[in-house]
C-alpha positions as CSV (number, residue, x, y, z in Angstrom):
1,M,0.0,0.0,0.0
2,S,1.1,3.6,-0.6
3,R,-0.2,7.0,0.3
4,S,0.2,10.6,-0.8
5,E,-0.5,13.8,1.2
6,L,-1.3,17.3,0.1
7,H,1.8,19.5,0.0
8,P,0.8,22.5,2.1
9,G,3.6,24.8,0.8
10,R,2.6,24.3,-2.8
11,A,-1.1,24.7,-2.1
12,A,-0.5,27.9,-0.1
13,L,1.7,29.3,-2.9
14,L,-0.9,28.5,-5.6
15,V,-3.7,30.2,-3.5
16,G,-1.4,33.2,-3.0
17,I,-0.7,33.4,-6.8
18,L,-4.4,33.3,-7.6
19,A,-5.2,36.0,-5.0
20,A,-2.3,38.2,-6.2
21,G,-3.3,37.7,-9.8
22,L,-6.8,38.9,-9.1
23,F,-5.6,41.8,-7.0
24,F,-3.1,43.1,-9.5
25,W,-5.1,42.0,-12.5
26,D,-4.8,45.4,-14.3
27,S,-1.1,45.8,-13.7
28,P,1.0,46.1,-16.9
29,V,3.5,43.7,-15.4
30,L,1.1,40.8,-15.9
31,L,0.4,41.6,-19.6
32,P,3.1,39.1,-20.9
33,F,1.5,36.4,-18.9
34,K,-2.0,37.3,-20.1
35,L,-0.7,37.2,-23.7
36,L,0.9,33.8,-22.9
37,S,-2.6,32.6,-21.8
38,V,-4.1,33.9,-25.0
39,M,-1.4,32.0,-27.0
40,G,-2.5,28.9,-25.1
41,H,-6.1,29.5,-26.1
42,E,-5.2,30.0,-29.8
43,T,-2.8,27.0,-29.7
44,G,-5.8,25.0,-28.5
45,H,-7.7,26.0,-31.7
46,A,-4.6,25.3,-33.8
47,V,-4.1,21.8,-32.4
48,A,-7.8,21.0,-32.7
49,S,-7.7,22.2,-36.4
50,L,-4.9,19.8,-37.2
51,V,-6.5,16.9,-35.3
52,A,-9.7,17.5,-37.3
53,G,-7.8,17.1,-40.5
54,G,-7.5,20.8,-41.3
55,S,-4.6,23.3,-41.5
56,V,-3.6,26.5,-39.7
57,D,-3.0,29.6,-41.7
58,S,-2.0,32.0,-38.9
59,V,-2.1,32.8,-35.2
60,T,-2.3,36.4,-34.1
61,L,-1.9,38.1,-30.7
62,R,-2.7,41.7,-30.0
63,P,-1.6,44.0,-27.2
64,N,-5.3,44.4,-26.1
65,E,-5.2,40.7,-25.1
66,S,-7.3,39.5,-28.1
67,G,-6.2,36.7,-30.3
68,Q,-7.2,34.9,-33.5
69,C,-6.5,31.6,-35.1
70,L,-7.3,31.4,-38.8
71,S,-7.5,27.8,-40.0
72,K,-9.1,25.7,-42.7
73,I,-11.2,22.8,-41.3
74,P,-13.4,20.1,-42.9
75,E,-17.0,21.1,-43.4
76,S,-18.3,18.7,-40.9
77,F,-20.3,19.2,-37.7
78,F,-17.8,17.4,-35.4
79,A,-14.8,19.1,-36.9
80,K,-16.4,22.5,-36.2
81,V,-17.4,21.6,-32.6
82,L,-13.9,20.3,-31.9
83,V,-12.1,23.4,-33.3
84,Y,-14.5,25.9,-31.7
85,S,-14.2,24.1,-28.3
86,G,-10.4,23.7,-28.5
87,G,-9.6,27.2,-27.3
88,Y,-11.6,27.0,-24.2
89,V,-9.8,24.0,-22.8
90,G,-6.4,24.8,-24.3
91,S,-5.2,27.1,-21.6
92,A,-6.6,24.9,-18.8
93,I,-4.8,21.8,-20.2
94,I,-1.5,23.7,-20.6
95,A,-1.8,24.9,-16.9
96,V,-2.5,21.4,-15.7
97,A,0.3,19.8,-17.8
98,L,2.7,22.4,-16.4
99,L,1.6,21.7,-12.8
100,V,1.6,17.9,-13.1
101,L,4.8,17.5,-15.1
102,T,6.7,19.9,-12.8
103,Y,5.7,18.5,-9.5
104,R,4.8,14.8,-10.1
105,F,7.6,14.2,-12.6
106,N,10.1,16.8,-11.4
107,A,10.4,18.3,-14.9
108,R,11.0,21.9,-13.9
109,R,13.7,22.9,-16.3
110,K,12.3,20.6,-19.1
111,M,8.9,22.3,-18.9
112,L,10.6,25.7,-19.3
113,A,12.5,24.4,-22.3
114,L,9.3,23.0,-23.8
115,A,7.6,26.3,-23.3
116,C,10.5,27.9,-25.2
117,A,10.2,25.4,-28.0
118,W,6.4,25.8,-28.2
119,L,6.6,29.6,-28.5
120,V,9.4,29.6,-31.0
121,L,7.7,27.1,-33.2
122,M,4.4,29.0,-33.1
123,G,6.2,32.1,-34.0
124,I,8.1,30.5,-36.9
125,F,5.2,28.6,-38.4
126,Y,2.1,30.6,-37.7
127,A,3.0,34.2,-36.8
128,R,2.2,36.5,-39.7
129,D,2.7,39.9,-38.0
130,A,5.6,41.6,-36.2
131,F,4.0,41.8,-32.8
132,T,3.1,38.1,-32.5
133,F,6.5,37.0,-33.9
134,A,8.3,39.3,-31.5
135,F,6.3,38.1,-28.5
136,C,7.0,34.5,-29.3
137,V,10.7,35.1,-29.8
138,V,11.2,37.3,-26.7
139,M,9.2,35.1,-24.4
140,G,10.8,32.0,-25.8
141,A,14.3,33.4,-25.2
142,A,13.2,34.3,-21.6
143,F,12.0,30.7,-21.0
144,A,15.3,29.4,-22.5
145,A,17.3,31.6,-20.1
146,A,15.2,30.5,-17.2
147,A,15.6,26.8,-18.0
148,K,19.4,27.2,-18.2
149,W,20.2,29.5,-15.3
150,L,17.4,29.5,-12.7
151,P,17.9,27.4,-9.6
152,E,15.7,24.3,-9.4
153,G,13.5,25.7,-6.8
154,A,13.0,29.0,-8.6
155,A,12.2,27.2,-11.8
156,G,9.5,25.2,-10.0
157,L,8.1,28.5,-8.5
158,L,8.0,30.1,-12.0
159,N,6.2,27.1,-13.4
160,L,3.7,27.2,-10.5
161,F,3.1,30.9,-11.1
162,I,2.6,30.5,-14.9
163,A,0.3,27.5,-14.4
164,G,-1.8,29.2,-11.7
165,F,-2.1,32.5,-13.7
166,T,-2.9,30.6,-16.9
167,A,-5.7,28.7,-15.2
168,L,-7.0,31.9,-13.7
169,Y,-7.0,33.7,-17.0
170,A,-8.8,30.8,-18.7
171,L,-11.6,31.0,-16.1
172,V,-11.9,34.8,-16.3
173,D,-12.1,34.5,-20.1
174,L,-14.9,32.0,-19.7
175,K,-16.6,34.2,-17.1
176,D,-16.7,37.0,-19.7
177,D,-18.3,34.7,-22.3
178,L,-20.8,33.5,-19.7
179,W,-22.0,36.8,-18.2
180,N,-21.1,39.6,-20.8
181,R,-23.6,39.4,-23.6
182,A,-21.6,41.7,-25.9
183,V,-18.5,39.5,-25.5
184,R,-20.5,36.3,-25.7
185,S,-22.1,37.3,-29.0
186,Q,-18.6,37.3,-30.7
187,S,-17.1,34.4,-28.8
188,D,-16.3,30.8,-29.5
189,A,-19.5,30.0,-27.5
190,Q,-21.5,31.8,-30.2
191,L,-19.7,30.0,-33.0
192,L,-20.7,26.7,-31.3
193,A,-24.2,28.0,-31.0
194,D,-24.2,28.8,-34.7
195,V,-23.5,25.1,-35.7
196,T,-25.7,23.5,-33.0
197,I,-29.1,24.1,-31.4
198,V,-27.4,24.8,-28.1
199,P,-27.4,28.5,-27.0
200,A,-24.1,30.2,-26.5
201,I,-24.6,30.7,-22.8
202,V,-25.1,26.9,-22.4
203,W,-21.8,26.3,-24.2
204,A,-20.0,28.8,-22.1
205,T,-21.4,27.1,-18.9
206,I,-20.4,23.7,-20.1
207,W,-16.8,24.7,-20.9
208,T,-16.6,26.6,-17.7
209,L,-17.5,23.5,-15.7
210,V,-15.2,21.3,-17.8
211,S,-12.3,23.7,-17.4
212,V,-12.8,24.1,-13.6
213,A,-12.9,20.3,-13.3
214,V,-9.7,19.9,-15.3
215,V,-7.9,22.5,-13.3
216,L,-9.0,21.2,-9.9
217,F,-8.1,17.6,-10.8
218,G,-4.7,18.7,-12.1
219,A,-4.1,20.8,-9.0
220,W,-5.1,17.9,-6.8
221,V,-2.7,15.6,-8.5
222,A,0.2,18.0,-8.7
223,L,0.0,19.4,-5.2
224,R,0.2,16.1,-3.5
225,D,3.5,14.6,-2.6
226,K,4.6,11.4,-4.4
227,P,3.2,8.3,-2.8
228,K,5.2,7.0,0.0
229,P,5.4,3.2,0.7
230,A,3.7,2.3,3.9
231,A,6.0,1.0,6.6
232,S,6.4,-2.8,6.5
233,P,5.6,-4.7,9.7
234,A,8.7,-5.8,11.5
235,I,9.5,-9.5,10.9
236,P,10.8,-11.2,14.1
237,R,14.1,-12.9,13.7
238,V,14.3,-16.6,14.5
239,S,17.6,-18.2,15.4
240,L,18.2,-21.5,13.7
241,D,21.3,-22.3,15.6
242,A,21.3,-25.5,17.7
243,P,21.6,-25.0,21.4
């Protein structure tokens, strides 16, 4: 038998990150991390487009935190639902992968190196404007430097911050789609409503619940210590020597 316990330090740090992110939400210091979350969202659309058998023309980021993924996808119901839904869970999945691989598999530096590779590849293959390309290259270089020179503990803390903030941004983005009618009318939820009989607000609710479930499960897995083997009962020694 083995057991694992919640790591209180990581849990407290994650709660602190979420609280600080909300408190300093409008700070320009957080803009690069917001754009990183937007890139996660658009990457979700791009990956879903490729999985559906389509192709990606471009991915665009803008300083006002908006983004766009232009792709060609098959004219089928399931392809459209998959691609339109891909952005909603893209950021949540990235956040969970970052948390789990960092703390369950001790891949702190490797995750920063993978983040560098992800951004550089997105910039090279899909950026068609100077801002998006510059963001991908600069942030990719920052992640490469962090992977090479940050101490192990600091790399883990950076991963925890990025994962927590990315999850927070994804949920805030879904909140806007759910409660802001003007935003919802131009959102992925509306695109889903256009190809189904399900209203946009229902789609936004569904993906909010799914994203929350994904984030909570990933946090539960990542913030627990690795299972420790239970202590084996002592085995009495028996002397086989003749008297």
